[in-house]
LOTIBA-404204 format. One line per field, with one value per residue (C-alpha): residue number from 1; residue in three letters; y, z, x. Coordinates in nm, 4 decimals. Layout:
<atoms>
seq <- c(NUM ...)
type <- c(ALA ...)
py <- c(Y ...)
pz <- c(Z ...)
px <- c(X ...)
</atoms>
This chain:
<atoms>
seq <- c(1 2 3 4 5 6 7 8 9 10 11 12 13 14 15 16 17 18 19 20 21 22 23 24 25 26 27 28 29 30 31 32 33 34 35 36 37 38 39 40 41 42 43 44 45 46 47 48 49 50 51 52 53 54 55 56 57 58 59 60 61 62 63 64 65 66 67 68 69 70 71 72 73 74 75 76 77 78 79 80 81 82 83 84 85 86 87 88 89 90 91 92 93 94 95 96 97 98 99 100 101 102 103 104 105 106 107 108 109 110 111 112 113 114 115 116 117 118 119 120 121 122 123 124 125 126 127 128 129 130 131 132 133 134 135 136 137 138 139 140 141 142 143 144 145 146 147 148 149 150 151 152 153 154 155 156 157 158 159 160 161 162 163 164 165 166 167 168 169 170 171 172 173 174 175 176 177 178 179 180 181 182 183 184 185 186 187 188 189 190 191 192 193 194 195 196 197 198 199 200 201 202 203 204 205 206 207 208 209 210 211 212 213 214 215 216 217 218 219 220 221 222 223 224 225 226 227 228 229 230 231 232 233 234 235 236 237 238 239 240 241 242 243 244 245 246 247 248 249 250 251 252 253 254 255 256 257 258 259 260 261 262 263 264 265 266 267 268 269 270 271 272 273 274 275 276 277 278 279 280 281 282 283 284 285 286 287 288 289 290 291 292 293 294 295 296 297 298 299 300 301 302 303 304 305 306 307 308 309 310 311 312 313 314 315 316 317 318 319 320 321 322 323 324 325 326 327 328 329 330 331 332 333 334 335 336 337 338 339 340 341 342 343 344 345 346 347 348 349 350 351 352 353 354 355 356 357 358 359 360 361 362 363 364 365 366 367 368 369 370 371 372 373 374 375 376 377 378 379 380 381 382 383 384 385 386 387 388 389 390 391 392 393 394 395 396 397 398 399 400 401 402 403 404 405 406 407 408 409 410 411 412 413 414 415 416 417 418 419 420 421 422 423 424 425 426 427 428 429 430 431 432 433 434 435 436 437 438 439)
type <- c(UNK UNK UNK UNK UNK UNK UNK UNK UNK UNK UNK UNK UNK UNK UNK UNK UNK UNK UNK UNK UNK UNK UNK UNK UNK UNK UNK UNK UNK UNK UNK UNK UNK UNK UNK UNK UNK UNK UNK UNK UNK UNK UNK UNK UNK UNK UNK UNK UNK UNK UNK UNK UNK UNK UNK UNK UNK UNK UNK UNK UNK UNK UNK UNK UNK UNK UNK UNK UNK UNK UNK UNK UNK UNK UNK UNK UNK UNK UNK UNK UNK UNK UNK UNK UNK UNK UNK UNK UNK UNK UNK UNK UNK UNK UNK UNK UNK UNK UNK UNK UNK UNK UNK UNK UNK UNK UNK UNK UNK UNK UNK UNK UNK UNK UNK UNK UNK UNK UNK UNK UNK UNK UNK UNK UNK UNK UNK UNK UNK UNK UNK UNK UNK UNK UNK UNK UNK UNK UNK UNK UNK UNK UNK UNK UNK UNK UNK UNK UNK UNK UNK UNK UNK UNK UNK UNK UNK UNK UNK UNK UNK UNK UNK UNK UNK UNK UNK UNK UNK UNK UNK UNK UNK UNK UNK UNK UNK UNK UNK UNK UNK UNK UNK UNK UNK UNK UNK UNK UNK UNK UNK UNK UNK UNK UNK UNK UNK UNK UNK UNK UNK UNK UNK UNK UNK UNK UNK UNK UNK UNK UNK UNK UNK UNK UNK UNK UNK UNK UNK UNK UNK UNK UNK UNK UNK UNK UNK UNK UNK UNK UNK UNK UNK UNK UNK UNK UNK UNK UNK UNK UNK UNK UNK UNK UNK UNK UNK UNK UNK UNK UNK UNK UNK UNK UNK UNK UNK UNK UNK UNK UNK UNK UNK UNK UNK UNK UNK UNK UNK UNK UNK UNK UNK UNK UNK UNK UNK UNK UNK UNK UNK UNK UNK UNK UNK UNK UNK UNK UNK UNK UNK UNK UNK UNK UNK UNK UNK UNK UNK UNK UNK UNK UNK UNK UNK UNK UNK UNK UNK UNK UNK UNK UNK UNK UNK UNK UNK UNK UNK UNK UNK UNK UNK UNK UNK UNK UNK UNK UNK UNK UNK UNK UNK UNK UNK UNK UNK UNK UNK UNK UNK UNK UNK UNK UNK UNK UNK UNK UNK UNK UNK UNK UNK UNK UNK UNK UNK UNK UNK UNK UNK UNK UNK UNK UNK UNK UNK UNK UNK UNK UNK UNK UNK UNK UNK UNK UNK UNK UNK UNK UNK UNK UNK UNK UNK UNK UNK UNK UNK UNK UNK UNK UNK UNK UNK UNK UNK UNK UNK UNK UNK UNK UNK UNK UNK UNK UNK UNK UNK UNK UNK UNK UNK UNK UNK UNK UNK UNK UNK UNK UNK UNK UNK UNK UNK UNK UNK UNK UNK UNK UNK UNK UNK UNK UNK UNK UNK UNK UNK)
py <- c(0.0233 0.3603 0.5613 0.8049 0.5567 0.4398 0.7478 0.7901 0.4223 0.5181 0.8320 0.6510 0.3716 0.6658 0.8185 0.5220 0.4440 0.1305 0.2934 0.4511 0.8309 0.7472 0.4854 0.7011 0.9601 0.7094 0.5640 0.9106 1.0157 0.7402 0.7734 0.8902 1.1164 1.3042 1.3714 1.5192 1.7577 1.9114 2.3074 2.5645 2.6861 2.8993 3.0878 3.1546 3.4775 3.6102 3.4959 3.7436 3.4676 3.1229 2.8812 2.5603 2.3340 2.2581 2.0063 1.9652 1.8771 1.5269 1.6124 1.8511 2.1287 2.3464 2.3630 2.4736 2.6512 2.7793 3.0080 3.1886 3.5084 3.2886 3.2835 2.9860 3.0445 2.8528 2.8571 2.8266 2.7426 2.6797 3.0457 3.1125 3.3188 3.2692 3.1688 3.2411 3.3274 3.3954 3.4662 3.1418 3.2805 3.1061 3.3034 3.1751 3.0064 2.7591 2.4369 2.2330 2.2620 2.0534 1.9672 1.7182 1.4639 1.5064 1.8316 2.0399 2.1619 2.4153 2.2282 2.2787 2.1481 2.4028 2.3058 2.5864 2.6595 2.7857 2.4341 2.4751 2.2681 2.4840 2.3576 2.6464 2.6125 2.8180 2.9162 3.1223 3.4200 3.3533 3.3621 3.1540 3.0132 2.8739 2.6749 2.5630 2.2267 2.1970 2.0236 1.8668 1.5367 1.4513 1.3057 1.4756 1.4274 1.7100 1.6209 1.7493 1.9679 1.7344 1.6224 1.2659 1.1713 0.8470 0.8275 0.9803 0.8570 0.8049 0.7501 0.3869 0.4523 0.3434 0.5689 0.9258 0.8175 1.1541 1.2277 1.2368 1.5668 1.4313 1.6231 1.3591 1.1566 0.9294 0.7287 0.3653 0.3733 0.0118 -0.0089 0.3383 0.1689 0.2029 0.5275 0.5801 0.8571 0.9989 1.2961 1.3525 0.9966 0.7686 0.5323 0.5124 0.3842 0.1827 0.2346 0.0212 0.2551 -0.0857 -0.1427 0.1914 0.2022 0.4606 0.3783 0.6624 0.5565 0.2543 0.4730 0.5399 0.3553 0.0419 0.0738 -0.2257 -0.2100 0.0344 0.0896 0.2054 0.1749 -0.0873 0.2086 0.4628 0.2037 0.3687 0.6612 0.9121 1.2002 1.4498 1.2520 1.2157 1.5155 1.4019 1.0656 0.9051 0.5621 0.4146 0.2546 -0.0823 0.0340 0.1051 0.3681 0.6607 0.8533 1.1564 1.1717 1.5316 1.5073 1.1801 1.0157 0.9205 0.5625 0.3034 0.0577 -0.2444 -0.4729 -0.7112 -0.4346 -0.4000 -0.4742 -0.6830 -0.8480 -0.9349 -1.0481 -0.7200 -0.5555 -0.1804 -0.1227 -0.0195 -0.3517 -0.2351 0.1017 0.0635 -0.1993 -0.1205 -0.4277 -0.4665 -0.3861 -0.3371 -0.7044 -0.7925 -0.8258 -0.5268 -0.6811 -0.9615 -0.6991 -0.5968 -0.2476 -0.0305 0.1412 0.5002 0.8092 1.0267 1.3737 1.6301 1.8042 1.7896 2.0040 2.3738 2.3645 2.0261 1.8909 1.6732 1.3374 1.2031 0.9896 1.0589 0.8852 0.7249 0.3701 0.5745 0.5088 0.7960 0.9623 1.3511 1.5644 1.9512 2.0648 2.3177 2.3901 2.5211 2.2492 1.9670 1.6013 1.3287 0.9863 0.6294 0.4278 0.0700 0.1727 0.4487 0.6578 1.0445 1.1092 1.5125 1.7996 2.1155 2.4624 2.5335 2.8126 3.1139 2.9486 2.6175 2.3481 2.2238 2.0971 1.8621 1.7440 1.5867 1.6680 1.3717 1.2718 1.5091 1.5654 1.8553 1.8739 2.1755 2.3183 2.5452 2.6564 2.9868 3.1682 3.3900 3.1858 2.8928 2.7102 2.4864 2.2288 2.0738 1.9475 2.1431 2.4764 2.6799 2.9748 3.1237 3.1061 2.8397 3.0271 3.3305 3.6924 3.8016 4.0538 4.3809 4.4246 4.1627 4.3407 4.4375 4.1481 3.9170 4.1771 4.1353 3.7312 3.7647 3.9614 3.7229 3.4369 3.5198 3.2737 3.0069 3.1136 3.1729 2.8372 2.6520 2.5246 2.3703 2.1086 2.1046 1.9498 2.2477 2.1258 2.3593 2.2011 2.3199 2.0483 2.2908 2.3132 1.9668 2.0869 1.9969 2.2281 2.1714 2.5497 2.4384 2.3124 2.5577 2.6510 2.9451 3.1765 3.1240 3.2820 2.9920 2.9727 3.3566 3.3078 3.0444 3.2345 3.5467 3.3618 3.1988 3.4827 3.7075 3.3971 3.4037 3.7699 3.6741 3.4570)
pz <- c(-0.0182 -0.0754 0.2301 0.1659 0.1503 0.4831 0.6575 0.5365 0.6615 1.0168 1.0134 0.9983 1.2377 1.4936 1.4494 1.5191 1.8149 1.6670 1.6773 1.9957 1.9603 2.1228 1.8449 1.5626 1.6869 1.6908 1.3348 1.1851 1.3537 1.2395 0.8668 0.6453 0.5420 0.8641 0.8513 0.4856 0.6307 0.9093 0.8841 1.1018 1.2736 1.5722 1.6720 2.0308 2.0945 2.4095 2.3716 2.3092 2.1793 2.0663 2.1857 2.3092 2.4898 2.4380 2.6447 2.7179 3.0148 3.1093 3.0074 2.7261 2.8533 2.8868 2.7124 2.8783 2.6865 2.7803 2.5986 2.5113 2.7503 3.0575 3.1201 3.0911 2.9399 3.0559 2.7226 2.7270 2.3506 2.2483 2.3160 2.2051 2.5466 2.7795 3.1306 3.3130 3.2767 3.4916 3.5069 3.5869 3.7471 3.5131 3.3946 3.0417 2.7715 2.9035 2.7231 2.9025 3.1135 3.2312 3.4411 3.7223 3.7652 4.0393 4.1241 3.9527 3.7065 3.9869 3.9864 3.7079 3.6574 3.4187 3.2976 3.1344 2.9474 3.2701 3.3875 3.6685 3.7296 3.9060 4.0630 4.0736 4.2655 4.1912 4.4943 4.5599 4.3757 4.1359 4.3457 4.2123 4.4892 4.2692 4.4179 4.2730 4.2914 4.2042 3.8924 3.6079 3.6583 3.9820 4.0623 4.2852 4.5261 4.5026 4.8754 5.0428 4.9450 4.9195 4.5543 4.5412 4.3392 4.1157 3.8803 3.6091 3.2954 3.1770 2.7916 2.7559 2.6255 2.9552 2.7658 2.8353 3.0469 2.9525 3.1373 2.8347 2.8126 2.8306 2.6201 2.6193 2.8719 2.8364 3.0646 2.9406 2.9589 3.0007 3.2759 3.4322 3.6538 3.3361 3.1423 2.8137 2.8314 2.5040 2.4469 2.3392 2.2029 1.9480 2.2196 2.3840 2.7171 2.9151 3.2845 3.5142 3.8633 4.0552 3.9655 4.0417 4.3298 4.5630 4.7739 4.6871 4.4795 4.3092 4.1968 3.8624 3.7457 3.4525 3.1685 3.1090 2.7718 2.4496 2.1172 1.7906 1.4652 1.3193 1.1191 1.3836 1.6335 1.7592 1.5551 1.8161 1.5959 1.6720 1.9419 2.0184 2.0629 2.1410 2.2339 2.2398 2.3534 2.1987 2.3851 2.2880 2.4549 2.0912 2.0949 1.8592 1.8572 1.6294 1.5853 1.4940 1.1304 1.0806 1.0491 1.3328 1.4452 1.5705 1.7781 1.9381 2.1473 1.9245 1.8245 2.1933 2.1144 2.4668 2.3130 2.0323 2.2961 2.2652 2.5516 2.5265 2.6672 2.5585 2.3332 2.1412 2.0979 2.0270 1.9981 1.9306 1.7578 1.5199 1.3787 1.6159 1.8034 1.6245 1.2669 1.2010 0.9106 1.1364 1.3721 1.2810 1.1127 1.2738 1.0663 0.9249 0.8779 0.6397 0.4731 0.7865 0.9031 1.2513 1.3041 1.4031 1.7445 1.9772 1.8004 1.9431 1.7741 1.8451 1.7510 1.6218 1.6224 1.8834 1.8074 1.7250 1.3852 1.2827 1.3246 1.3540 1.3980 1.3057 1.0900 1.0279 0.7108 0.9552 0.8242 0.9847 0.8453 0.9243 0.8311 0.8346 1.1120 0.9552 0.6512 0.7165 0.4457 0.4185 0.4476 0.4682 0.4791 0.6265 0.6783 1.0239 1.1127 0.8862 1.0403 1.2522 1.4131 1.7468 1.8890 1.7692 2.0098 1.9874 2.2060 2.4478 2.3336 2.0465 1.7072 1.7743 1.7077 1.8377 1.7028 1.7962 1.6985 1.6303 1.5539 1.8887 1.8729 1.9235 1.6330 1.6732 1.3754 1.3082 1.0213 0.8053 0.5769 0.7510 0.9791 0.9620 0.6426 0.7096 0.4791 0.6059 0.4523 0.2026 0.3330 0.1709 0.1281 -0.1206 -0.3312 -0.5886 -0.5928 -0.6672 -0.9032 -1.1419 -1.0919 -1.1979 -1.5194 -1.6232 -1.5940 -1.6473 -1.9284 -1.6567 -1.4115 -1.7049 -1.8274 -1.4858 -1.3433 -1.0165 -0.8734 -0.6052 -0.3462 -0.3870 -0.5838 -0.8798 -1.2377 -1.5253 -1.8106 -1.9564 -1.6543 -1.5474 -1.1597 -0.8804 -0.5330 -0.2944 -0.1658 0.2018 0.1520 0.0207 0.1382 0.3857 0.4558 0.1540 -0.1913 -0.3455 -0.1002 -0.1718 -0.5557 -0.5541 -0.2692 -0.4626 -0.7927 -0.6419 -0.5029 -0.8300 -1.0221 -0.7623 -0.8386 -1.1731 -1.2021)
px <- c(-0.0210 0.1339 0.2440 -0.0452 -0.2955 -0.1492 -0.1579 -0.4903 -0.5751 -0.4283 -0.5896 -0.9682 -0.8553 -0.7654 -1.1111 -1.3076 -1.1191 -0.9260 -0.5909 -0.4719 -0.3709 0.0105 0.0325 -0.1027 0.1410 0.4467 0.3722 0.3687 0.7051 0.8436 0.7822 0.9993 0.7111 0.7434 1.1002 1.0817 0.7284 0.9437 0.9960 1.0763 0.7385 0.8645 1.2077 1.2960 1.4761 1.6360 2.0031 2.2812 2.5346 2.5616 2.3443 2.5344 2.3037 1.9105 1.7266 1.3399 1.1830 1.0290 0.7214 0.7871 0.6416 0.9374 1.2629 1.5811 1.8858 2.2284 2.4224 2.7746 2.5842 2.6270 2.2635 2.0024 1.6614 1.3419 1.0862 0.7490 0.8282 0.4526 0.4128 0.7201 0.8352 1.0590 0.9153 1.2184 1.6080 1.8808 2.2636 2.4600 2.7215 2.9931 3.3018 3.2815 3.0022 2.7400 2.7767 2.5311 2.2296 1.9896 1.6835 1.7274 1.4615 1.2235 1.2800 0.9623 1.1839 1.3456 1.6947 1.9294 2.2919 2.4902 2.8863 3.0878 3.3799 3.5216 3.5693 3.3233 2.9911 2.7023 2.3977 2.1113 1.7915 1.4817 1.2640 0.9651 0.9195 1.1859 1.4955 1.7858 2.0568 2.3562 2.6221 2.9474 3.0104 3.4241 3.5637 3.4079 3.5743 3.3791 3.0495 2.7716 2.5308 2.2723 2.1840 2.4847 2.7519 3.0705 3.2031 3.2687 3.5747 3.5134 3.8036 4.0004 3.9954 4.3301 4.4562 4.5383 4.8891 5.1162 5.3869 5.2229 4.9155 4.7770 4.3892 4.1591 3.9646 3.5709 3.3539 3.0188 2.8411 2.5318 2.3515 2.2191 1.8494 1.8173 2.0846 2.0853 2.4124 2.6069 2.7211 2.9351 3.2248 3.4371 3.6439 3.9982 4.0807 3.8939 3.7691 3.3942 3.4197 3.1589 3.1763 2.9713 2.8959 2.9044 3.2465 3.4109 3.6280 3.6495 3.9722 4.2201 4.4912 4.3375 4.0183 4.1250 3.8354 3.8383 3.6075 3.3750 3.4124 3.5636 3.4207 3.5987 3.5884 3.8649 4.0202 4.0505 4.2296 4.5712 4.5010 4.4297 4.3532 4.0680 3.8703 3.4671 3.2383 2.8813 2.6990 2.3618 2.1967 1.8983 1.6377 1.8346 2.1426 2.3022 2.5477 2.5918 2.9222 3.0045 3.3716 3.5296 3.6886 3.4731 3.1836 2.8931 2.9515 2.6869 2.8052 2.6449 2.7357 2.9109 3.1498 3.2979 3.6637 3.6731 3.3915 3.6185 3.8822 4.0903 4.2357 4.3091 4.6391 4.9576 5.0142 4.6945 4.7843 5.1569 5.4525 5.7663 5.8755 5.6196 5.2539 4.9650 4.8887 4.5581 4.3858 4.1925 4.0036 3.8527 3.6610 3.2962 3.2537 2.9806 2.7341 2.8146 2.6232 2.8363 2.8010 2.8017 3.1259 3.2228 3.5555 3.4932 3.2632 3.1587 2.8571 2.6516 2.4115 2.0984 1.8324 1.5128 1.1729 0.9760 1.1750 1.4928 1.4028 1.6825 1.9853 2.0434 2.3293 2.4166 2.6953 2.9288 2.7680 2.4745 2.2639 2.0683 2.1562 1.8806 1.9720 1.7587 1.9191 1.8490 2.0429 2.2483 2.0433 2.0896 1.7108 1.6994 1.9111 1.7912 1.9153 1.9281 2.1695 2.3505 2.6900 2.6899 2.4082 2.5265 2.2240 1.9391 1.6469 1.3372 1.0610 0.9936 0.6608 0.5124 0.5916 0.8532 1.2465 1.4195 1.7988 2.0837 2.4062 2.5569 2.2398 2.0667 1.7736 1.6398 1.4566 1.1594 1.0883 0.7141 0.5553 0.3783 0.4400 0.7084 0.6069 0.9650 1.1720 1.4578 1.6685 1.8308 1.7716 2.0528 2.3090 2.2315 2.6027 2.5986 2.3138 2.5639 2.7272 2.4176 2.3028 2.6189 2.6100 2.2181 2.3167 2.6119 2.3722 2.0435 1.9902 2.0431 1.7943 1.5216 1.5661 1.5531 1.2287 1.1459 0.8902 0.6408 0.8996 1.1185 1.3991 1.5728 1.6418 1.8651 1.9666 2.1476 2.3775 2.3110 2.2529 2.0062 1.9545 1.7187 1.5467 1.5949 1.9610 2.1457 2.5012 2.5546 2.7883 3.0414 3.0498 2.9249 2.6240 2.5232 2.5424 2.2666 2.0764 2.0736 1.9989 1.7011 1.5794 1.6087 1.4109 1.1629 1.0626 1.0912 0.8393)
</atoms>
């Protein structure tokens, strides 16, 4: 049955009570049509700097954002208004902000580029009290004021024994005692909180598993900037200067009888002590750029059906998880998209990046243009380009899906997917605007 007829059949079943609304919504969110129908419906304006972190509260009514302006904003995103905002006390850019569970959304933890973790408590009348919680390599019990040192994440190479700079952490939803960390080397490390020693000198901690694509093992290049767990404990890792990879249990190095130590990373008498070709290769998601900032990565869909990430080119990429096919590329920022977050239950996606606004994506016609306005300083350049290439634009045609075709010049470009911020991007952007005026 064609997808459109399936949707209509599902709609009929929902209306006559044969299909629960939640199941109907899940079916829609898992469909390719849902992904292709997303457009910017709302823009949330208040921050005065790049927005580095966004997260919904448990029921999705509120959205929390943190910025280079060192403030966090609690949004009523439906009404497009800030419900509450405050200065965090950080002396540098806020990189992550999160509601603490079971706190009635009044307890917020933030970390920033100043190396501090802060706990902010919103009291009656909007009064905010903020405590500094020591440094980033500790765990905290918010019921008290003392930090508990768990372990230092060390490089596996005993010749340097450097500490790993940690950029990402994620908790396994099926086993909350287990969590993954990643940072300045090539490994995703899995720890079990039940097995971490806290006895002074022996408190370094030992990962229960390591994950890494075979071709990157021992390379120690640019590290990992983001992690995400699926509902079935798969792990997404986005590598700087490389791709996004999906790891399952069978990709674990320990699972494949490889111990990550100095013999794996370096052998002075010969090559690495294992055969890369015999290791299973994780699924890769390709096309985005992750070099200039710390990007997150996420799943979309009720059953983690899709993978999504921002990119240095200012676009949001969405791949189908089961086969790695790139399904959609959307223009989401004038420079870089860092964060893409799905609503916990609704058909809503939020994104943020270098721009000062949070963008809310929902199905339907765009309530706000997803392509930024042309800079007036480039008007002369744009006019010149149009005069030189007038025949190209006049001979072009566009279809109902928003693609522009030109047989003479053999190109295809999707209107929502135009590169921004470089000369080529401006050329196509201005040309399309002129063509629209002529028509």
